[in-house]
C-alpha positions in Angstrom: 78.6 60.1 -27.7 75.0 60.5 -28.5 72.6 57.8 -27.4 70.5 56.2 -30.0 66.6 57.3 -29.8 64.8 54.1 -30.8 61.6 56.2 -31.9 63.6 58.9 -33.8 66.1 56.6 -35.2 63.8 53.7 -36.2 60.9 55.5 -38.1 61.8 53.6 -41.3 61.4 50.3 -39.6 58.1 51.5 -38.0 56.8 52.6 -41.6 57.9 49.3 -43.0 56.2 47.5 -40.3 53.0 49.3 -40.9 52.9 48.3 -44.3 53.6 44.7 -43.6 50.8 44.7 -41.0 48.4 45.8 -43.5 49.5 43.2 -46.0 49.2 40.5 -43.4 45.6 41.6 -42.8 45.2 41.8 -46.7 43.8 45.6 -46.1 45.1 46.9 -49.6 44.0 50.6 -49.0 45.7 50.8 -45.7 48.8 49.0 -47.2 48.8 51.4 -50.3 48.5 54.5 -47.7 51.4 53.2 -45.4 53.4 52.4 -48.5 53.0 55.8 -50.0 54.0 57.4 -46.4 57.2 55.0 -46.4 57.9 56.2 -50.1 57.4 59.8 -49.1 59.7 59.7 -46.1 62.4 57.1 -47.3 62.5 57.0 -51.0 65.9 55.2 -51.2 64.8 52.5 -48.7 66.2 49.2 -50.1 63.0 47.4 -49.0 60.8 49.5 -51.2 60.7 47.7 -54.4 59.9 44.3 -52.7 57.0 46.0 -50.5 55.6 47.8 -53.4 55.4 44.7 -55.6 53.6 42.8 -52.5 51.1 45.5 -52.4 50.6 45.7 -56.0 50.0 42.0 -56.2 47.8 42.1 -53.1 45.7 44.6 -55.0 45.4 42.7 -58.2 42.4 40.5 -57.2 40.8 38.5 -59.8 39.1 40.1 -62.8 37.4 36.9 -64.3 34.5 35.1 -62.8 34.5 31.5 -61.8 32.2 29.6 -63.9 32.8 25.9 -62.4 34.8 24.2 -59.9 37.8 23.8 -61.9 38.3 27.5 -62.4 37.6 28.1 -58.6 40.5 25.5 -57.7 42.8 27.2 -60.3 41.8 30.4 -58.7 42.4 29.2 -55.3 45.8 27.6 -56.0 46.9 30.9 -57.3 45.9 32.7 -54.3 47.7 30.5 -52.0 50.8 30.8 -54.1 50.7 34.4 -53.9 50.0 34.2 -50.1 52.9 32.2 -49.5 55.3 34.4 -51.6 53.8 37.3 -49.4 54.3 35.5 -46.1 58.0 34.4 -47.3 58.9 37.7 -48.3 57.5 39.6 -45.3 59.4 37.0 -43.1 62.7 38.2 -44.7 61.8 41.6 -44.4 61.2 41.3 -40.8 64.7 39.6 -40.1 
């Protein structure tokens, strides 16, 4: 019986964790790089669509200016909702 090598046999997990770590740090460039590596090495990974969407959402940012406090409040609420969705999704991926 062959023994499971945690480093060799868990590369997909390590690559997913890399993307998640960069998402948590809100480092879009590093998250994209880690996602690309995961896609290249594990194109059929079932978590890829969700992780790719999270990286995409994080990278969106905001393209409009904030003219007043009302605009700022709306933008803040939107960002908080996106952050909550990302945290929830990450917690599900890590289970």
